[in-house]
C-alpha positions as MATLAB code, in Angstrom:
seq = 'MNGPDHLPVAIIGGGLAGLTAAAALARHNVPFALYEAGPHIAGLARTFVDDEGFSHDFGAHFITNRLAAAIGASSRCRDVSRYGEVVWLRGRAIGYPFGLMREPRFFASALAGRMSPSRESEIRTAAQWFCRRFGTRLASEVAIPLIEAWSGTCADDLAASAADPLPTSIAHTLLLKLAEGLTGRSIAVGYCRSQPETVHVRHVYPIGGVGVLCARLAEEIGDRVRLNSPVESILVEDGRAVAVRVGGQEQAVRAVVSTAPLPVLAKLVRGTLALAPLARFKYRAMVFVNMRFAGRGLLPDVVVWTPEKRYSFFRLTEAPGAIPWLAPEGKTSITVDLGCQVGDSIWNATDDALEQTCLEQLADFIPDAKGRYLGCRVLRTSIAYPIFHREYEADRRHFAATTGVDGLVSVGRNGEFAHILMEDVYWRTLERIQPLLRSA';
ca = [
    -158.138  156.135  -72.313;
    -154.488  156.747  -71.917;
    -153.132  160.044  -73.149;
    -150.518  162.672  -72.327;
    -151.129  163.912  -68.766;
    -150.862  167.489  -69.599;
    -153.620  167.507  -72.198;
    -157.174  168.349  -70.993;
    -160.383  166.349  -71.126;
    -162.910  168.082  -73.398;
    -166.464  168.049  -72.033;
    -169.220  168.897  -74.458;
    -172.317  170.391  -72.797;
    -172.888  172.305  -69.531;
    -176.006  170.536  -68.226;
    -176.162  168.220  -65.154;
    -174.089  165.504  -66.724;
    -171.339  167.708  -68.149;
    -171.031  169.648  -64.860;
    -170.999  166.309  -62.868;
    -168.098  165.060  -65.001;
    -166.226  168.440  -64.678;
    -166.582  168.617  -60.922;
    -165.304  165.137  -60.541;
    -162.315  165.822  -62.791;
    -161.625  168.930  -60.737;
    -161.566  166.986  -57.492;
    -159.011  164.579  -58.939;
    -156.902  167.368  -60.455;
    -157.546  166.229  -64.066;
    -157.186  169.161  -66.455;
    -160.323  169.779  -68.544;
    -162.305  172.323  -70.553;
    -166.090  172.443  -70.642;
    -167.640  173.737  -73.800;
    -171.199  174.966  -73.685;
    -172.908  175.942  -77.011;
    -175.296  178.303  -75.389;
    -175.003  181.445  -73.257;
    -175.596  179.658  -69.944;
    -175.209  176.367  -68.080;
    -177.838  173.856  -66.886;
    -179.434  172.872  -70.180;
    -182.967  171.489  -69.528;
    -182.263  171.562  -65.740;
    -183.451  175.225  -65.686;
    -186.078  177.035  -63.631;
    -188.062  180.064  -64.778;
    -189.592  182.568  -62.413;
    -192.035  185.221  -63.515;
    -192.846  188.547  -62.089;
    -195.846  187.207  -60.193;
    -193.715  184.637  -58.211;
    -194.640  181.537  -60.243;
    -191.740  179.052  -60.586;
    -191.669  176.294  -63.109;
    -189.104  173.989  -64.762;
    -188.765  172.360  -68.163;
    -191.474  169.789  -67.187;
    -191.777  168.794  -63.575;
    -188.629  167.851  -61.648;
    -188.545  166.125  -58.289;
    -185.151  165.197  -57.026;
    -184.068  163.095  -53.944;
    -182.313  164.039  -50.790;
    -179.593  161.498  -51.728;
    -178.687  163.486  -54.968;
    -178.830  166.759  -53.014;
    -176.459  165.403  -50.439;
    -174.105  163.978  -53.015;
    -173.821  167.382  -54.873;
    -173.609  169.275  -51.531;
    -176.888  171.025  -51.983;
    -178.874  169.595  -48.981;
    -178.926  172.985  -47.208;
    -180.562  174.549  -50.214;
    -183.375  171.991  -50.446;
    -186.739  171.512  -48.706;
    -188.576  168.293  -48.132;
    -191.544  167.850  -50.626;
    -194.653  167.645  -48.395;
    -196.428  164.999  -50.428;
    -196.364  163.225  -53.744;
    -198.994  161.110  -55.419;
    -200.010  159.867  -58.818;
    -203.402  158.954  -60.255;
    -204.640  157.720  -63.654;
    -207.731  159.433  -65.025;
    -210.029  156.828  -66.714;
    -213.694  157.119  -67.667;
    -214.055  160.410  -65.808;
    -212.499  159.475  -62.494;
    -209.172  159.400  -60.827;
    -207.672  155.931  -59.886;
    -204.677  155.957  -57.553;
    -201.305  154.555  -58.453;
    -200.566  151.849  -57.544;
    -203.269  150.646  -55.081;
    -206.287  151.998  -56.853;
    -205.365  150.204  -60.153;
    -204.836  146.963  -58.309;
    -208.294  147.232  -56.728;
    -210.017  147.488  -60.075;
    -211.485  143.926  -60.688;
    -210.888  144.087  -64.507;
    -207.290  145.023  -64.052;
    -206.605  142.505  -61.266;
    -208.069  139.503  -63.079;
    -206.297  140.462  -66.282;
    -202.955  140.869  -64.493;
    -203.401  137.616  -62.797;
    -204.040  135.829  -66.089;
    -201.041  137.542  -67.621;
    -198.791  136.160  -64.828;
    -200.126  132.725  -65.471;
    -199.402  132.850  -69.270;
    -196.986  130.250  -70.524;
    -195.051  132.903  -72.525;
    -191.428  133.291  -71.402;
    -189.499  136.497  -70.793;
    -187.065  135.606  -73.589;
    -189.963  135.700  -76.062;
    -190.824  139.305  -75.260;
    -189.584  141.714  -77.925;
    -191.913  144.695  -77.951;
    -193.085  147.145  -75.379;
    -196.634  146.017  -76.077;
    -195.772  142.478  -75.179;
    -193.819  143.562  -72.049;
    -196.740  145.520  -70.712;
    -199.363  142.704  -71.468;
    -197.051  140.279  -69.718;
    -196.392  142.435  -66.708;
    -199.796  144.121  -66.179;
    -202.237  141.928  -68.089;
    -203.883  142.912  -71.326;
    -206.657  145.150  -69.876;
    -204.325  147.453  -67.893;
    -201.842  147.371  -70.769;
    -204.400  148.304  -73.379;
    -206.250  150.965  -71.313;
    -203.327  152.570  -69.550;
    -199.753  151.529  -70.179;
    -199.796  151.198  -73.939;
    -201.766  154.400  -74.727;
    -199.321  156.380  -72.362;
    -196.099  155.111  -73.847;
    -197.460  155.770  -77.303;
    -198.391  159.355  -76.447;
    -195.064  159.715  -74.751;
    -192.953  158.385  -77.560;
    -195.132  159.093  -80.622;
    -194.589  155.519  -81.652;
    -196.826  152.351  -81.784;
    -195.970  150.128  -78.846;
    -195.523  147.236  -81.281;
    -192.622  149.176  -82.843;
    -190.973  149.964  -79.510;
    -188.362  147.647  -78.021;
    -189.248  145.966  -74.782;
    -186.442  148.069  -73.186;
    -188.657  151.099  -73.484;
    -190.295  149.918  -70.338;
    -187.013  149.787  -68.351;
    -187.679  153.022  -66.365;
    -190.653  151.355  -64.585;
    -190.102  149.999  -61.046;
    -188.637  146.440  -61.340;
    -190.627  144.964  -58.389;
    -194.392  145.673  -57.775;
    -194.011  144.158  -54.287;
    -191.054  146.645  -53.475;
    -193.021  149.466  -54.819;
    -196.023  148.560  -52.593;
    -193.802  148.277  -49.527;
    -192.228  151.744  -50.166;
    -195.811  153.271  -50.595;
    -196.902  151.738  -47.395;
    -193.918  153.117  -45.707;
    -194.721  156.527  -47.107;
    -198.052  156.468  -45.431;
    -196.539  155.370  -42.056;
    -193.631  157.814  -42.098;
    -195.410  160.811  -43.489;
    -192.599  161.410  -45.876;
    -192.633  161.566  -49.725;
    -190.587  158.542  -50.428;
    -189.059  158.408  -53.967;
    -190.248  155.410  -56.013;
    -189.017  155.031  -59.617;
    -186.657  157.873  -59.623;
    -183.266  156.092  -59.607;
    -182.075  152.747  -60.880;
    -178.381  153.171  -60.140;
    -178.843  153.199  -56.391;
    -181.158  151.297  -54.050;
    -184.682  152.573  -53.403;
    -185.212  152.704  -49.659;
    -187.482  154.374  -47.053;
    -184.628  156.841  -46.545;
    -184.606  158.254  -50.007;
    -187.285  160.926  -50.309;
    -188.287  163.726  -52.656;
    -186.880  167.176  -52.007;
    -186.756  170.381  -54.163;
    -184.077  173.097  -54.207;
    -184.990  176.581  -53.090;
    -184.573  178.459  -56.323;
    -185.249  175.558  -58.679;
    -183.451  172.543  -60.009;
    -180.838  174.769  -61.690;
    -179.426  175.215  -58.106;
    -177.870  171.746  -58.452;
    -175.965  172.838  -61.565;
    -174.935  176.121  -59.917;
    -173.481  174.202  -57.038;
    -171.496  171.924  -59.372;
    -170.274  175.054  -61.239;
    -168.923  176.507  -58.024;
    -166.337  173.617  -58.016;
    -165.005  174.202  -61.556;
    -164.630  177.969  -61.577;
    -163.780  179.639  -64.864;
    -163.239  176.479  -66.841;
    -166.664  176.778  -68.484;
    -166.597  178.202  -71.989;
    -170.016  179.537  -72.907;
    -171.105  180.264  -76.445;
    -168.543  177.720  -77.578;
    -170.055  174.982  -79.790;
    -167.746  172.069  -80.497;
    -167.564  171.780  -84.348;
    -165.925  168.439  -84.535;
    -164.302  165.634  -82.489;
    -161.119  164.340  -84.309;
    -160.363  160.709  -84.127;
    -157.056  158.987  -85.201;
    -156.431  155.270  -85.153;
    -159.762  154.682  -83.236;
    -158.959  157.248  -80.532;
    -160.385  160.689  -79.846;
    -157.297  163.099  -80.048;
    -158.674  166.583  -80.519;
    -161.724  168.854  -80.687;
    -162.272  171.805  -82.942;
    -163.881  174.821  -81.391;
    -164.135  178.346  -83.070;
    -162.074  177.022  -85.952;
    -159.193  176.023  -83.694;
    -158.001  172.538  -82.876;
    -157.458  171.633  -79.236;
    -155.462  168.372  -78.528;
    -157.187  166.392  -75.711;
    -156.581  163.247  -73.692;
    -160.331  162.298  -74.035;
    -163.800  163.570  -74.769;
    -166.812  163.495  -72.511;
    -169.985  164.283  -74.611;
    -173.576  164.972  -73.540;
    -174.596  165.682  -77.082;
    -177.731  163.893  -78.605;
    -176.529  160.834  -80.478;
    -177.399  162.051  -84.068;
    -175.448  165.265  -83.229;
    -172.453  163.245  -81.871;
    -172.449  161.060  -85.002;
    -172.012  164.210  -87.085;
    -169.387  165.705  -84.882;
    -167.010  162.724  -85.082;
    -164.384  162.878  -87.824;
    -161.973  159.997  -88.748;
    -164.193  156.980  -88.019;
    -167.515  155.564  -89.135;
    -168.013  153.725  -85.744;
    -170.843  156.116  -84.746;
    -172.574  156.273  -88.065;
    -175.445  154.054  -86.900;
    -176.400  156.738  -84.342;
    -177.488  159.226  -86.931;
    -180.898  157.358  -87.189;
    -181.707  157.469  -83.419;
    -184.691  159.719  -82.728;
    -185.816  161.824  -79.793;
    -189.356  162.790  -78.794;
    -190.126  166.505  -78.882;
    -192.224  168.002  -76.056;
    -194.383  171.082  -75.499;
    -194.962  172.067  -71.884;
    -197.780  174.564  -71.268;
    -197.270  175.981  -67.749;
    -200.739  177.232  -66.788;
    -201.405  179.493  -63.730;
    -204.683  179.340  -61.792;
    -206.359  180.945  -58.770;
    -206.795  178.324  -56.011;
    -204.901  175.184  -54.843;
    -205.476  171.471  -55.024;
    -207.333  171.732  -58.249;
    -206.286  168.269  -59.605;
    -207.019  165.053  -57.793;
    -203.318  164.531  -57.133;
    -199.859  165.998  -57.865;
    -199.514  163.983  -61.143;
    -202.473  162.893  -63.331;
    -201.858  160.509  -66.133;
    -204.320  160.780  -69.016;
    -204.129  157.732  -71.353;
    -207.539  158.394  -73.098;
    -206.933  159.592  -76.683;
    -209.550  162.458  -76.378;
    -206.873  164.410  -74.499;
    -204.013  166.175  -76.411;
    -201.769  165.747  -73.333;
    -200.699  162.607  -71.471;
    -199.773  164.116  -68.071;
    -200.728  166.942  -65.859;
    -198.673  168.014  -62.914;
    -199.813  170.440  -60.141;
    -196.325  170.857  -58.573;
    -197.514  173.349  -55.915;
    -199.553  170.506  -54.496;
    -196.214  168.977  -53.404;
    -193.973  172.126  -53.404;
    -196.157  174.989  -52.130;
    -193.616  177.663  -52.641;
    -193.585  177.300  -56.399;
    -196.681  179.583  -56.585;
    -197.968  182.568  -54.637;
    -200.302  181.878  -51.788;
    -203.784  181.004  -52.927;
    -202.669  180.324  -56.529;
    -201.340  177.256  -58.322;
    -199.696  176.187  -61.540;
    -200.287  173.066  -63.715;
    -197.786  171.741  -66.227;
    -199.485  170.194  -69.259;
    -197.238  167.727  -71.160;
    -197.908  167.380  -74.950;
    -195.864  164.990  -76.984;
    -195.061  166.000  -80.558;
    -192.633  166.023  -83.403;
    -190.817  169.156  -84.560;
    -192.908  170.723  -87.373;
    -196.261  168.955  -86.547;
    -199.402  170.803  -85.619;
    -198.695  170.771  -81.764;
    -195.124  172.076  -82.256;
    -196.263  174.766  -84.637;
    -199.327  175.763  -82.743;
    -199.297  179.360  -81.401;
    -199.240  179.863  -77.626;
    -202.792  181.117  -77.796;
    -204.061  178.053  -79.575;
    -202.270  175.702  -77.129;
    -203.813  177.733  -74.304;
    -207.306  177.351  -75.509;
    -206.921  173.625  -76.328;
    -205.639  172.912  -72.742;
    -208.232  175.105  -71.142;
    -211.093  173.360  -72.944;
    -209.813  169.849  -72.024;
    -208.976  170.716  -68.484;
    -212.607  171.385  -67.851;
    -213.014  167.686  -67.310;
    -210.736  167.950  -64.312;
    -211.487  171.499  -63.207;
    -214.975  172.502  -64.219;
    -214.363  176.302  -63.616;
    -210.883  176.195  -65.156;
    -211.602  179.195  -67.362;
    -212.862  181.286  -64.555;
    -209.716  180.512  -62.456;
    -207.238  180.900  -65.346;
    -204.478  183.500  -64.942;
    -202.331  182.921  -67.971;
    -199.528  180.542  -69.126;
    -196.003  180.259  -70.448;
    -195.186  177.679  -73.166;
    -191.814  175.863  -73.311;
    -190.629  173.722  -76.195;
    -187.778  171.206  -76.441;
    -186.967  169.184  -79.405;
    -185.012  166.361  -77.587;
    -187.163  165.501  -74.568;
    -187.001  161.648  -74.473;
    -185.085  158.979  -76.471;
    -187.415  156.781  -78.554;
    -186.408  153.119  -78.236;
    -187.466  152.033  -81.749;
    -187.014  148.352  -82.562;
    -185.296  149.091  -85.772;
    -182.133  150.323  -84.108;
    -182.453  148.352  -80.825;
    -179.355  146.233  -81.608;
    -177.313  149.311  -82.355;
    -178.558  150.977  -79.094;
    -177.518  147.990  -77.076;
    -174.066  147.971  -78.664;
    -173.642  151.618  -78.009;
    -174.662  151.206  -74.344;
    -171.621  149.000  -74.012;
    -169.145  151.067  -75.873;
    -168.960  154.196  -78.046;
    -166.592  152.351  -80.388;
    -163.928  155.123  -79.913;
    -161.247  155.008  -77.335;
    -161.265  158.117  -75.264;
    -164.788  159.115  -76.121;
    -167.423  158.834  -73.347;
    -171.031  159.626  -73.837;
    -173.036  160.643  -70.732;
    -176.419  162.094  -69.744;
    -179.856  161.317  -70.806;
    -179.179  162.476  -74.436;
    -175.735  161.191  -74.545;
    -176.558  157.721  -73.238;
    -179.802  157.644  -75.157;
    -181.467  156.435  -71.886;
    -184.813  156.915  -70.060;
    -183.075  158.269  -66.849;
    -183.967  161.011  -64.447;
    -181.558  163.495  -62.619;
    -180.178  161.163  -59.986;
    -179.411  158.405  -62.418;
    -177.720  161.013  -64.680;
    -175.376  161.920  -61.762;
    -174.392  158.449  -60.653;
    -174.109  156.980  -64.190;
    -171.888  159.889  -65.275;
    -169.556  159.345  -62.307;
    -169.507  155.633  -63.171;
    -168.656  156.168  -66.914;
    -165.822  158.596  -66.223;
    -164.080  156.265  -63.649;
    -161.385  155.295  -66.176;
    -160.487  159.038  -66.665;
    -160.254  159.526  -62.862;
    -158.083  156.419  -62.351;
    -155.643  157.627  -65.047;
    -155.005  160.878  -63.070;
];
């Protein structure tokens, strides 16, 4: 990644990853220019507040006190009062993880799975991974239906690595959950793989929404963010990124840090075919229906997973159950997550149709949902989650090790094509740009 010291690093994208890279470069006095295609920073890490005082994000975001401290936003965050997850099965809520473990059919099946002679090296698919880890009953009733709804892909066609975001140790998860009950703090479990999970890492939420984190990073980089400036191409010579084209003009660069989705990145690069395999990588689209209700504590817990196929959604989140100030007193909001593909019936459904579908199905959880209902806002994103399809797993693993172009670094959830949350985005971005910082 060596290049003339006077040339800037081009950063593509003004979301959390791009801003993290920019702030780190600024601290090391490395020249850079951040190009954001849209009219504002933050990308999907944005918060919307309506006239009635309801606040909601693109989905439901819970960050950690460790991330807030690293960014310098601790003073702008409050502790999350509580956090819990349940799985809704056969008309009742089963707590995660203790409730599931107490179900006899799941416990016996999990024990049998652990005693199976199959070896880890033989596991190729997500379906096999879940059966081995949780047993066939829990896998078939909960884990597999959820990952299929989330990805839109049969679990037999997903690589085993699709299960990577899950906690690596059931025992460690249980210990953290026990500590949560003893300390009365909402300990973060499964929200970061780059740093250790300990009893000292807990859920917090910024006053003003998750966009506060991006705003704090933006304070460090001043006027070097160029909004409404889509990068048209990345020019490569002799296997090295040497320039970007923006607004019809070429800018020579020492390196490029990209947060673009991989199919987009493959189209941007000129002068090499090293990234051509990325063009077939796919992302799952999502529709988030943010519904407002009178009352509080309407769901059995903050997050409700719904693996049964009779529901159009796979997850419900009543964020004010954990973060009370996200809704006016005496009211609440529930985010309904619907997986889809761009152009399908869910993506193309009108807001009114989505509203009616969600209201009808929510009656199983909230019998008087229609009487409490106060309205909704619908958000759509075409690139919510990477899909780890087996057909390009070898290419994905290769890309995880190298972009194949010297001076080109790909970061962020979309840029890494990784199932990572906000804290992992931060730490992994810092790790990936270390060569740029060392060359300063």
